[in-house]
Short mmCIF file of the C-alpha atoms (twelve columns), coordinates in Angstrom:
data_MODEL
# 
_entry.id   MODEL 
# 
loop_
_atom_site.group_PDB 
_atom_site.id 
_atom_site.type_symbol 
_atom_site.label_atom_id 
_atom_site.label_alt_id 
_atom_site.label_comp_id 
_atom_site.label_asym_id 
_atom_site.label_seq_id 
_atom_site.Cartn_x 
_atom_site.Cartn_y 
_atom_site.Cartn_z 
_atom_site.pdbx_PDB_model_num 
ATOM 1   C CA . MET A 1   70.955  95.963  41.430  1 
ATOM 2   C CA . ALA A 2   68.839  94.098  43.592  1 
ATOM 3   C CA . ARG A 3   71.458  91.866  44.900  1 
ATOM 4   C CA . GLN A 4   73.273  95.188  46.364  1 
ATOM 5   C CA . LYS A 5   70.311  96.188  48.118  1 
ATOM 6   C CA . ALA A 6   69.980  92.937  49.604  1 
ATOM 7   C CA . SER A 7   73.663  92.512  50.532  1 
ATOM 8   C CA . ARG A 8   73.137  95.953  52.418  1 
ATOM 9   C CA . PRO A 9   71.035  95.598  55.126  1 
ATOM 10  C CA . ALA A 10  72.968  92.157  55.888  1 
ATOM 11  C CA . THR A 11  76.079  93.767  56.148  1 
ATOM 12  C CA . LYS A 12  74.534  96.258  58.499  1 
ATOM 13  C CA . THR A 13  72.854  93.257  60.614  1 
ATOM 14  C CA . ALA A 14  76.287  91.222  60.925  1 
ATOM 15  C CA . VAL A 15  78.002  94.829  61.702  1 
ATOM 16  C CA . LYS A 16  75.277  95.317  64.560  1 
ATOM 17  C CA . LYS A 17  75.379  91.399  65.536  1 
ATOM 18  C CA . ARG A 18  79.298  91.516  66.495  1 
ATOM 19  C CA . SER A 19  78.809  94.830  67.880  1 
ATOM 20  C CA . SER A 20  76.006  93.869  70.231  1 
ATOM 21  C CA . ALA A 21  78.193  90.806  71.080  1 
ATOM 22  C CA . LYS A 22  81.350  92.975  71.657  1 
ATOM 23  C CA . ALA A 23  79.100  95.070  73.985  1 
ATOM 24  C CA . ALA A 24  77.482  92.269  75.990  1 
ATOM 25  C CA . VAL A 25  81.420  90.966  76.720  1 
ATOM 26  C CA . ARG A 26  82.527  93.853  77.510  1 
ATOM 27  C CA . SER A 27  79.466  95.027  79.602  1 
ATOM 28  C CA . SER A 28  79.842  91.179  81.269  1 
ATOM 29  C CA . ALA A 29  83.570  92.070  81.955  1 
ATOM 30  C CA . ARG A 30  82.740  95.208  83.616  1 
ATOM 31  C CA . LYS A 31  80.286  93.281  86.016  1 
ATOM 32  C CA . ALA A 32  82.998  90.847  86.846  1 
ATOM 33  C CA . VAL A 33  85.498  93.920  87.615  1 
ATOM 34  C CA . LYS A 34  82.795  95.623  89.977  1 
ATOM 35  C CA . ALA A 35  81.887  92.204  91.515  1 
ATOM 36  C CA . LYS A 36  85.519  91.229  92.223  1 
ATOM 37  C CA . ALA A 37  85.985  94.811  93.596  1 
ATOM 38  C CA . ARG A 38  83.233  94.454  96.122  1 
ATOM 39  C CA . THR A 39  84.048  91.249  97.252  1 
ATOM 40  C CA . ALA A 40  88.153  91.854  97.327  1 
ATOM 41  C CA . ALA A 41  88.221  94.852  99.216  1 
ATOM 42  C CA . PRO A 42  87.246  94.054  103.342 1 
ATOM 43  C CA . LYS A 43  85.194  96.000  104.686 1 
ATOM 44  C CA . LYS A 44  86.518  98.405  107.548 1 
ATOM 45  C CA . ALA A 45  85.210  97.904  111.037 1 
ATOM 46  C CA . ALA A 46  82.941  100.497 111.801 1 
ATOM 47  C CA . ARG A 47  84.936  102.780 114.809 1 
ATOM 48  C CA . PRO A 48  82.922  103.374 117.802 1 
ATOM 49  C CA . ARG A 49  81.794  106.748 117.989 1 
ATOM 50  C CA . GLN A 50  84.095  109.610 119.785 1 
ATOM 51  C CA . ARG A 51  82.931  111.530 122.410 1 
ATOM 52  C CA . ILE A 52  83.975  114.953 123.932 1 
ATOM 53  C CA . ALA A 53  87.059  114.542 126.039 1 
ATOM 54  C CA . ILE A 54  87.528  117.607 128.467 1 
ATOM 55  C CA . SER A 55  90.116  117.885 131.384 1 
ATOM 56  C CA . HIS A 56  91.225  120.571 133.342 1 
ATOM 57  C CA . HIS A 57  94.408  120.707 135.457 1 
ATOM 58  C CA . ARG A 58  94.613  119.208 138.961 1 
ATOM 59  C CA . GLU A 59  97.764  118.852 140.758 1 
ATOM 60  C CA . GLU A 60  96.037  115.247 141.498 1 
ATOM 61  C CA . ASP A 61  96.165  114.079 138.409 1 
ATOM 62  C CA . PHE A 62  99.683  113.604 137.719 1 
ATOM 63  C CA . ARG A 63  100.506 109.849 138.721 1 
ATOM 64  C CA . ALA A 64  103.264 107.898 138.453 1 
ATOM 65  C CA . ASP A 65  101.732 104.612 136.674 1 
ATOM 66  C CA . GLY A 66  103.168 105.494 133.340 1 
ATOM 67  C CA . LEU A 67  105.672 103.922 131.030 1 
ATOM 68  C CA . ARG A 68  108.832 105.484 133.188 1 
ATOM 69  C CA . THR A 69  109.567 105.299 136.773 1 
ATOM 70  C CA . TYR A 70  111.331 108.898 136.771 1 
ATOM 71  C CA . ALA A 71  108.074 110.284 135.352 1 
ATOM 72  C CA . LYS A 72  104.486 111.786 136.005 1 
ATOM 73  C CA . TYR A 73  101.568 111.452 133.842 1 
ATOM 74  C CA . ARG A 74  98.329  113.136 133.840 1 
ATOM 75  C CA . ASP A 75  96.093  111.659 131.100 1 
ATOM 76  C CA . LEU A 76  93.767  113.782 129.013 1 
ATOM 77  C CA . GLY A 77  90.853  111.346 128.616 1 
ATOM 78  C CA . ILE A 78  91.856  111.155 124.816 1 
ATOM 79  C CA . ALA A 79  92.240  107.170 124.651 1 
ATOM 80  C CA . ALA A 80  88.965  106.515 126.573 1 
ATOM 81  C CA . ALA A 81  87.001  109.128 124.277 1 
ATOM 82  C CA . THR A 82  88.687  107.790 120.888 1 
ATOM 83  C CA . HIS A 83  87.954  104.193 122.317 1 
ATOM 84  C CA . GLY A 84  92.033  103.663 121.682 1 
ATOM 85  C CA . LEU A 85  92.846  106.021 118.638 1 
ATOM 86  C CA . ALA A 86  95.027  107.983 120.286 1 
ATOM 87  C CA . GLN A 87  96.386  108.704 123.717 1 
ATOM 88  C CA . ALA A 88  97.451  112.242 125.135 1 
ATOM 89  C CA . HIS A 89  99.126  113.001 128.221 1 
ATOM 90  C CA . VAL A 90  100.965 115.667 130.225 1 
ATOM 91  C CA . ILE A 91  104.405 114.491 131.717 1 
ATOM 92  C CA . ARG A 92  106.382 115.925 134.232 1 
ATOM 93  C CA . LEU A 93  110.010 114.291 134.099 1 
ATOM 94  C CA . GLN A 94  111.066 113.709 137.867 1 
ATOM 95  C CA . GLY A 95  114.517 115.831 138.514 1 
ATOM 96  C CA . PRO A 96  117.474 115.739 138.794 1 
ATOM 97  C CA . CYS A 97  118.122 113.578 135.639 1 
ATOM 98  C CA . ASP A 98  119.972 110.576 135.838 1 
ATOM 99  C CA . PRO A 99  121.518 109.491 132.935 1 
ATOM 100 C CA . ALA A 100 122.171 105.773 134.047 1 
ATOM 101 C CA . GLU A 101 118.093 105.364 134.445 1 
ATOM 102 C CA . VAL A 102 117.047 108.167 131.629 1 
ATOM 103 C CA . SER A 103 119.355 107.586 129.065 1 
ATOM 104 C CA . LYS A 104 118.143 104.058 127.421 1 
ATOM 105 C CA . LEU A 105 118.097 103.793 123.698 1 
ATOM 106 C CA . HIS A 106 114.638 102.480 122.685 1 
ATOM 107 C CA . PHE A 107 111.464 102.683 120.288 1 
ATOM 108 C CA . HIS A 108 107.806 102.905 120.226 1 
ATOM 109 C CA . ASP A 109 105.872 100.524 117.836 1 
ATOM 110 C CA . VAL A 110 103.306 103.293 117.423 1 
ATOM 111 C CA . GLU A 111 101.999 104.802 114.148 1 
ATOM 112 C CA . PHE A 112 102.272 108.551 115.208 1 
ATOM 113 C CA . GLN A 113 103.950 110.342 117.905 1 
ATOM 114 C CA . MET A 114 104.718 114.041 118.731 1 
ATOM 115 C CA . VAL A 115 106.025 115.726 121.724 1 
ATOM 116 C CA . TYR A 116 105.723 119.416 122.478 1 
ATOM 117 C CA . VAL A 117 107.333 121.283 125.488 1 
ATOM 118 C CA . LEU A 118 105.202 122.758 127.717 1 
ATOM 119 C CA . LYS A 119 107.792 123.991 130.260 1 
ATOM 120 C CA . GLY A 120 111.658 123.635 130.917 1 
ATOM 121 C CA . TRP A 121 113.807 121.718 128.392 1 
ATOM 122 C CA . VAL A 122 114.820 118.620 127.331 1 
ATOM 123 C CA . LYS A 123 117.898 117.177 125.689 1 
ATOM 124 C CA . THR A 124 116.952 114.381 123.244 1 
ATOM 125 C CA . TYR A 125 118.980 111.829 121.024 1 
ATOM 126 C CA . MET A 126 116.981 110.535 117.570 1 
ATOM 127 C CA . ASP A 127 118.652 108.331 115.015 1 
ATOM 128 C CA . GLY A 128 119.629 110.197 112.172 1 
ATOM 129 C CA . GLN A 129 118.806 113.665 113.631 1 
ATOM 130 C CA . GLY A 130 121.666 113.186 116.618 1 
ATOM 131 C CA . GLU A 131 120.968 115.290 119.730 1 
ATOM 132 C CA . THR A 132 118.935 118.004 119.961 1 
ATOM 133 C CA . LEU A 133 118.002 120.602 122.723 1 
ATOM 134 C CA . MET A 134 114.151 121.129 122.824 1 
ATOM 135 C CA . LYS A 135 112.859 124.061 125.010 1 
ATOM 136 C CA . GLU A 136 109.447 125.662 125.798 1 
ATOM 137 C CA . GLY A 137 107.539 125.937 122.881 1 
ATOM 138 C CA . SER A 138 109.550 123.216 120.785 1 
ATOM 139 C CA . ALA A 139 107.855 120.481 119.259 1 
ATOM 140 C CA . TRP A 140 108.867 117.234 117.149 1 
ATOM 141 C CA . THR A 141 107.502 114.435 115.722 1 
ATOM 142 C CA . GLN A 142 109.057 110.768 116.357 1 
ATOM 143 C CA . PRO A 143 108.735 108.536 113.492 1 
ATOM 144 C CA . PRO A 144 107.359 104.858 113.573 1 
ATOM 145 C CA . LYS A 145 110.062 102.543 115.408 1 
ATOM 146 C CA . ILE A 146 112.726 105.689 115.650 1 
ATOM 147 C CA . LYS A 147 115.566 105.060 117.930 1 
ATOM 148 C CA . HIS A 148 115.926 107.568 120.381 1 
ATOM 149 C CA . MET A 149 116.355 108.347 123.938 1 
ATOM 150 C CA . ILE A 150 116.504 111.589 126.389 1 
ATOM 151 C CA . LEU A 151 120.040 112.323 127.601 1 
ATOM 152 C CA . ASP A 152 119.060 115.202 130.057 1 
ATOM 153 C CA . TYR A 153 116.081 117.643 131.127 1 
ATOM 154 C CA . SER A 154 115.567 120.548 133.172 1 
ATOM 155 C CA . ASP A 155 113.959 119.552 136.988 1 
ATOM 156 C CA . ASP A 156 110.523 121.764 135.867 1 
ATOM 157 C CA . VAL A 157 110.307 120.147 132.351 1 
ATOM 158 C CA . GLU A 158 106.584 119.211 131.206 1 
ATOM 159 C CA . LEU A 159 105.694 117.879 128.185 1 
ATOM 160 C CA . LEU A 160 102.589 117.574 126.199 1 
ATOM 161 C CA . GLU A 161 102.527 113.829 124.218 1 
ATOM 162 C CA . VAL A 162 100.463 112.397 121.637 1 
ATOM 163 C CA . ILE A 163 100.391 109.001 120.446 1 
ATOM 164 C CA . LEU A 164 98.532  107.015 117.882 1 
ATOM 165 C CA . PRO A 165 97.301  104.529 118.732 1 
ATOM 166 C CA . ALA A 166 96.640  104.682 122.752 1 
ATOM 167 C CA . GLU A 167 98.287  101.117 123.214 1 
ATOM 168 C CA . PHE A 168 101.806 100.396 122.290 1 
ATOM 169 C CA . ARG A 169 104.881 98.491  122.711 1 
ATOM 170 C CA . THR A 170 107.660 99.726  123.543 1 
ATOM 171 C CA . VAL A 171 111.248 97.855  122.904 1 
ATOM 172 C CA . GLU A 172 114.478 98.859  125.167 1 
ATOM 173 C CA . LEU A 173 117.848 98.356  122.682 1 
ATOM 174 C CA . LYS A 174 121.303 97.429  124.049 1 
ATOM 175 C CA . ALA A 175 123.602 100.295 123.414 1 
# 
């Protein structure tokens, strides 16, 4: 019986040694995975702190210096306040509508675009949606790079447009 008593602690010791070896392997494997995760994920550059943007309506703030020659834009100061994260402006399309100048199929290379009709109406075409008449109070989003164009609009139309990012590329397409 002395032999059995001697072998039991030896068995327990052997089991303990194997368990500690497995635990050490698991522990070092976890450390390796965590270390890899820390080095693999690039740190996001800290965005500059945003500031408050306040814009009050002034007629002299509407300028013909935007994307379209038939429109006047009132910048709301969002691009400067967000360091280019977003842009917002009020757009007045100058009437009467000239389809030869206005109705050009194009897309914008943006992450987000939303338009809200403040006044008047605008008739648009969006790929996959077709023609839609947007009236005062209507709003829509345009997914990134969706082909679209303006077909017609009222002489008094005003639109609020919000776009991310503030700087983006517009590509005109052959119809």
